[in-house]
C-alpha positions in Angstrom: -21.4 7.3 7.2 -18.4 4.3 6.5 -15.9 3.6 5.0 -13.7 2.2 2.5 -9.9 2.3 2.7 -8.3 1.0 -0.4 -4.6 -0.4 0.0 -3.6 -3.5 -2.3 -1.3 -0.6 -4.8 2.7 -1.4 -5.4 3.3 2.1 -5.6 6.6 1.3 -8.2 7.6 5.0 -9.1 8.7 5.4 -5.2 10.9 2.6 -6.1 13.9 1.7 -4.4 11.5 2.9 -1.6 8.8 1.0 -2.0 8.7 -2.4 -3.1 5.5 -5.1 -3.8 5.8 -6.7 -0.6 6.3 -3.7 1.2 5.0 -0.3 -0.5 4.4 2.8 -0.5 1.5 3.0 1.7 2.9 1.2 4.7 6.0 2.9 4.3 6.8 5.1 7.7 8.5 7.8 6.7 8.1 10.3 9.3 5.9 9.0 11.8 2.8 7.2 10.9 2.5 5.1 7.3 -0.2 6.8 4.5 -1.6 3.8 5.9 -2.3 4.5 9.5 -3.5 8.5 8.2 -5.5 7.3 6.2 -7.0 4.8 8.4 -7.2 7.6 11.1 -9.3 10.2 8.7 -11.8 7.6 8.2 -12.3 7.6 11.6 -13.4 10.9 11.5 -16.1 10.0 9.8 -16.9 6.4 11.1 -16.3 3.9 14.6 -13.6 1.4 13.7 -16.6 -1.8 13.2 -17.9 1.1 9.8 -14.6 0.9 8.5 -13.4 -1.6 5.9 -10.0 -2.4 4.1 -9.2 -4.1 1.0 -6.0 -5.2 0.3 -4.1 -8.3 -1.2 -3.3 -11.9 0.6 0.9 -10.4 0.7 -0.3 -7.1 3.0 -3.6 -8.7 5.1 -1.2 -9.1 7.8 0.9 -5.7 7.1 -2.3 -3.1 7.1 -3.6 -5.9 10.3 -0.4 -5.1 12.8 -0.3 -1.9 11.5 -3.3 -0.8 12.3 -3.5 -2.7 16.2 -0.3 0.0 16.3 -3.3 2.9 16.2 -4.9 1.1 18.6 -7.9 -0.4 16.9 -8.7 -3.8 16.2 -9.8 -5.2 12.3 -12.8 -7.9 12.0 -11.7 -10.6 9.2 -15.2 -9.9 7.8 -14.0 -6.1 7.6 -10.4 -6.7 6.4 -10.6 -7.9 2.8 -7.9 -9.9 1.3 -8.7 -10.2 -2.6 -6.6 -13.4 -3.7 -5.5 -11.1 -6.1 -5.8 -7.2 -7.9 -8.2 -7.0 -10.2 -8.2 -2.8 -10.1 -10.2 -0.5 -8.2 -13.6 -1.5 -8.9 -13.5 -5.4 -7.9 -12.1 -4.3 -4.7 -14.9 -1.5 -4.4 -17.7 -3.6 -5.4 -16.3 -6.3 -3.0 -16.3 -3.6 -0.3 -20.3 -2.4 -0.9 -21.5 -5.6 -0.9 -20.3 -6.3 2.4 -22.1 -2.6 3.5 -24.6 -3.8 2.3 -25.5 -6.9 3.8 -24.9 -5.5 7.3 -26.6 -1.7 6.1 -29.2 -2.1 3.2 -29.5 1.4 2.5 -25.7 3.2 3.5 -23.3 5.3 2.0 -19.5 4.8 2.0 -16.6 6.7 1.5 -13.4 4.9 -0.5 -9.9 6.7 -0.1 -7.0 5.4 -1.4 -4.9 5.0 1.4 -1.7 6.4 0.0 -2.5 9.7 -0.5 -2.7 12.7 1.6 -5.6 14.8 2.9 -5.8 18.1 4.4 -8.6 17.4 7.6 -10.3 20.3 5.6 -11.9 17.4 3.3 -14.1 16.2 6.5 -16.6 18.0 6.4 -16.6 18.7 2.9 -17.2 14.6 2.7 -19.7 14.8 4.9 -21.3 18.0 3.5 -21.2 16.0 0.2 -23.5 12.9 1.3 -27.4 14.3 0.1 -25.7 14.1 -3.1 -24.9 10.5 -3.1 -28.4 9.2 -2.9 -28.6 9.8 -6.2 -25.4 10.5 -7.4 -22.3 8.7 -8.1 -19.7 11.5 -6.6 -16.4 12.1 -7.5 -14.1 14.5 -5.1 -11.8 16.7 -7.1 -8.7 19.1 -6.7 -8.6 22.3 -8.3 -5.1 21.9 -9.6 -2.2 24.5 -8.7 -0.5 23.4 -11.3 -0.8 21.7 -15.3 0.6 18.3 -13.5 1.2 15.3 -16.4 0.1 13.0 -13.7 -3.2 13.3 -12.5 -5.9 12.0 -14.6 -8.8 15.4 -14.8 -12.2 15.5 -14.4 -13.8 18.6 -16.2 -17.2 19.7 -14.4 -21.0 20.6 -16.3 -23.7 22.2 -14.7 -23.8 23.1 -10.9 -25.6 21.4 -8.8 -26.8 22.6 -5.1 -24.1 21.3 -4.0 -21.6 20.0 -6.6 -21.7 20.0 -10.4 -21.9 17.2 -12.8 -19.4 15.5 -14.1 -19.7 16.4 -18.5 -16.2 13.9 -19.2 -13.0 11.7 -17.3 -9.7 12.6 -19.4 -6.9 10.7 -18.5 -3.4 11.4 -17.5 -2.4 14.1 -21.0 0.9 15.5 -22.0 2.0 18.9 -20.8 -0.1 21.3 -23.2 -2.7 19.0 -23.2 -2.6 20.4 -19.1 -2.0 24.0 -19.4 -5.0 23.8 -21.6 -7.1 21.6 -18.9 -6.1 23.8 -16.2 -7.3 27.0 -18.0 -10.6 25.7 -18.8 -11.3 24.4 -14.8 -10.7 21.1 -15.2 -10.1 19.2 -11.7 -7.0 16.6 -10.7 -9.2 13.7 -10.1 -8.4 13.1 -6.4 -9.8 9.3 -6.7 -12.0 9.5 -3.6 -15.2 8.8 -4.1 -18.3 8.6 -2.2 -21.0 5.6 -2.8 -24.7 5.5 -1.7 -25.8 0.9 -2.0 -28.7 1.9 -4.4 -27.2 4.2 -6.5 -24.0 2.4 -6.7 -25.3 -1.5 -7.3 -28.0 0.2 -9.5 -25.3 1.8 -12.0 -23.1 -1.4 -11.6 -26.2 -3.4 -13.1 -26.7 -0.9 -15.7 -22.9 -1.0 -16.7 -21.1 -4.1 -15.4 -23.9 -6.7 -14.8 -21.4 -9.4 -15.1 -19.3 -8.0 -11.9 -23.1 -6.9 -10.6 -24.2 -10.9 -10.5 -20.5 -11.1 -8.5 -21.4 -9.1 -6.2 -25.0 -10.2 -5.7 -25.3 -10.8 -1.5 -24.3 -14.0 0.1 -22.2 -14.3 -3.3 -18.9 -15.2 -2.3 -16.5 -13.5 -5.6 -14.2 -15.6 -7.5 -11.7 -13.8 -9.0 -10.2 -15.9 -10.8 -12.8 -14.8 -14.2 -13.5 -11.4 -12.8 -12.7 -8.4 -15.1 -10.0 -6.2 -13.6 -11.1 -2.4 -14.9 -10.5 0.6 -12.6 -14.4 2.6 -10.9 -12.9 4.9 -13.8 -13.4 3.0 -16.7 -15.8 0.6 -15.9 -18.0 2.3 -14.1 -18.1 6.5 -14.2 -16.7 6.9 -17.4 -20.0 5.3 -18.5 -22.6 6.5 -16.5 -24.7 9.6 -16.3 -25.2 9.7 -12.6 -21.8 10.9 -11.7 -21.6 14.2 -9.6 -17.9 15.4 -9.1 -17.5 18.4 -5.3 -14.4 20.1 -5.3 -12.0 19.8 -1.6 -10.2 23.2 -0.9 -8.0 21.7 1.1 -4.2 20.3 0.4 -4.2 16.9 -1.7 -1.1 14.3 -3.5 -1.4 11.1 -3.9 2.6 11.0 -3.6 2.8 9.2 -7.0 6.7 10.4 -7.3 9.2 11.6 -6.4 8.3 15.4 -7.7 5.2 14.5 -5.7 7.4 14.3 -2.2 9.6 16.6 -2.9 6.6 19.6 -3.3 5.0 17.8 0.2 8.6 19.0 1.5 10.0 21.0 3.8 13.0 22.9 2.0 16.1 24.6 3.0 17.0 28.5 1.5 18.1 26.2 -1.5 15.2 24.5 -2.4 17.3 21.5 -0.4 15.4 18.2 1.2 16.6 15.9 3.2 20.0 15.4 5.6 23.1 15.7 3.5 26.0 18.5 3.0 25.2 21.2 0.0 27.4 22.7 -1.9 26.6 24.9 -5.1 23.7 22.7 -5.1 19.8 23.4 -5.8 16.0 22.2 -5.7 17.5 18.1 -4.8 15.7 15.8 -2.3 17.9 13.5 -0.4 17.0 10.2 1.9 19.8 8.2 2.7 19.6 7.3 5.9 22.7 6.7 8.3 24.6 7.7 4.8 27.0 10.8 5.5 26.1 12.6 1.6 27.0 15.1 0.2 25.8 17.5 -3.1 27.9 19.8 -5.4 27.7 21.9 -8.2 23.8 19.3 -8.9 20.5 20.7 -9.6 17.8 19.2 -9.7 18.1 15.7 -8.4 16.5 12.4 -6.6 19.3 10.5 -4.9 17.2 8.0 -2.8 19.7 4.8 -1.1 18.4 1.7 0.5 20.8 -0.9 2.0 20.4 -2.7 -1.3 19.2 0.1 -4.0 20.2 3.6 -4.9 18.7 5.6 -6.9 19.7 9.1 -8.3 17.7 11.1 -11.3 16.2 14.0 -12.2 13.7 15.3 -11.0 11.9 15.8 -14.3 12.1 12.1 -14.8 10.5 10.6 -11.8 7.8 9.1 -13.5 10.1 6.6 -15.4 11.4 4.7 -12.7 8.3 2.7 -12.8 9.9 1.9 -16.4 13.5 0.9 -14.2 11.0 -1.5 -12.4 9.4 -2.9 -15.2 13.8 -3.9 -17.0 14.0 -5.0 -13.2 11.2 -6.9 -12.7 12.1 -8.5 -17.1 15.0 -10.4 -15.0 13.0 -11.4 -12.7 14.9 -9.4 -9.7 14.0 -9.8 -6.6 14.8 -5.9 -5.6 11.3 -4.7 -6.8 9.4 -7.1 -4.2 11.9 -7.1 -1.0 13.7 -4.9 1.2 16.4 -6.2 3.4 14.2 -5.9 6.2 11.4 -8.6 4.8 7.1 -7.9 7.1 6.0 -11.2 7.8 2.7 -12.2 10.0 5.3 -13.5 12.9 7.7 -10.7 12.9 10.2 -9.7 10.6 13.1 -11.3 9.5 16.9 -8.7 8.4 19.6 -9.8 5.4 22.8 -9.0 6.9 24.6 -10.8 4.1 24.7 -13.6 1.2 26.1 -15.1 -1.5 25.6 -18.0 -3.6 26.3 -20.9 -0.8 25.7 -19.1 2.4 23.0 -15.6 4.0 22.9 -14.9 7.6 19.2 -13.1 8.4 18.3 -11.4 12.2 14.7 -12.9 12.6 12.5 -10.9 15.3 9.9 -13.0 16.4 7.1 -11.2 17.7 5.7 -12.3 21.4 3.1 -15.8 21.4 4.2 -15.7 17.8 5.4 -18.6 15.4 7.0 -19.8 12.4 5.0 -22.0 10.0 6.1 -25.6 10.9 8.3 -26.6 7.9 10.9 -27.7 6.4 13.6 -27.0 3.6 15.0 -29.2 0.8 17.7 -27.2 -0.1 19.8 -25.9 2.8 20.7 -26.2 6.5 20.1 -23.5 9.4 22.2 -22.3 12.5 19.7 -20.4 14.6 22.0 -18.3 17.4 18.8 -16.4 20.2 20.9 -12.8 20.3 17.8 -12.0 22.5 14.5 -13.4 24.0 13.5 -17.0 24.6 12.9 -19.3 21.8 10.9 -22.2 21.9 12.0 -24.5 19.2 10.5 -28.0 17.0 12.5 -30.4 15.4 11.0 -33.4 13.9 8.7 -33.4 16.9 10.2 -32.8 19.6 10.3 -29.2 21.5 13.6 -27.6 23.2 14.3 -23.8 24.7 16.6 -21.9 23.9 17.5 -19.2 25.4 19.9 -15.4 24.8 23.8 -17.1 23.6 22.2 -20.4 23.2 21.7 -21.9 20.0 20.6 -25.8 17.4 21.2 -26.7 14.2 19.0 -27.5 11.7 19.4 -30.4 8.6 17.9 -29.8 5.4 15.1 -32.3 5.3 14.5 -31.8 8.9 10.6 -30.1 10.0 11.5 -27.3 12.1 9.1 -24.6 14.1 11.0 -21.5 16.0 8.2 -20.1 18.9 8.6 -17.1 21.4 6.6 -17.8 24.1 7.7 -15.0 26.2 6.8 -11.5 26.5 9.4 -9.2 24.7 10.7 -9.7 21.0 12.6 -12.8 20.2 15.5 -12.0 18.6 17.7 -15.2 16.5 21.0 -14.8 13.7 20.3 -17.4 11.2 22.9 -18.6 8.9 21.9 -20.5 6.0 23.8 -22.6 4.5 22.9 -25.0 1.4 23.3 -24.8 -2.9 20.0 -22.6 -2.8 18.7 -19.6 -0.1 16.2 -18.7 -2.2 12.1 -18.5 -0.1 10.3 -20.6 -2.4 12.2 -23.4 -0.9 9.9 -24.2 1.8 6.9 -26.8 2.1 4.9 -26.2 4.6 3.1 -29.1 7.3 1.4 -25.7 9.5 0.7 -22.0 9.3 -1.0 -20.0 12.0 -1.8 -17.3 8.9 -3.5 -19.9 6.7 -0.1 -19.4 4.4 0.2 -22.4 1.6 
């Protein structure tokens, strides 16, 4: 069995933990990230060379780095970086095209990379493989509450394993959700089991334009692809869809309420390190801060170096509206954390004003930044750990701990770590414009423009 891991989501309802350039599936809150846990789950069903990851250009190096942290490697033809997000159906079709090219009659399980799933699901997914020969298989979860944040599946006629899907229902209001639970509907988990024959047969029938785009050997032109989910684009149209109930723990961790529900509260229902006085059923995440809650109930408190969220748990779905408001202002707080990950390492913004910015730049051993210049800022580099190889207008020199150099605006420059330990540099930027789009790249190992 092959595995497809979908890792292109943004997770706006978990802001400020989740940002566009470092979304929830890659956040490492308690050890491995959700993406890493999903990859390890896929490895229980597939060999490493049978796992395909679909993400996007800005996250491909995050995905590769986190896979390598687990001790695996992934080839370029198994790490598919979409040039732009087009929802789940094109992402799945691209991975299925690659799978069909190496194994024409294969079966693949599709995992979202930002869900929690109990280990018992593995055997249940494996047992559903014979059903996938003639059916598109989706997996449902038996509800434990009338949740308004999930889609629902109405099971119909029973099959030897699973049931025919009568209909799909979108996220309901609370009264409708209560009715769905009463009638035995299932939550839509977003996990699928697909055979190449059945999937492409149904894709050709109901989405011929996508079928043509992902014919074997085609390089998909994402510019003209329709943006559509597999639910809307295929499952709600097809008459060959079956549902299998997963008897295991599951959560899509889409909101802080969902995160709270998977935690271990104290005797007063509180989760997170804080001092609580007459405070009940609160969730706190504020690493490095002393937090006190007095006389409040059902709050979400999330603090990061550059943003603070306080909301009622009942309104955690509305965090997405807050992100939309910031985006309308073109505020970068929805895109970046103070620490920004790059293919070569990362940088952390320590302080900034309108005319200067101070960063800590960390470069992994053997890695280097692009050869670049800036029109509007100069930079002063001080090495605080390791050895730096600095290229300035074609001339190279080594800088050791405590040594520094100055990069004038308009000067071609590059920073490299030739050593075996991480390189750390304090960078002071000076200028009237200090944003990241003031970069002209001339050469880059990672293919960035």
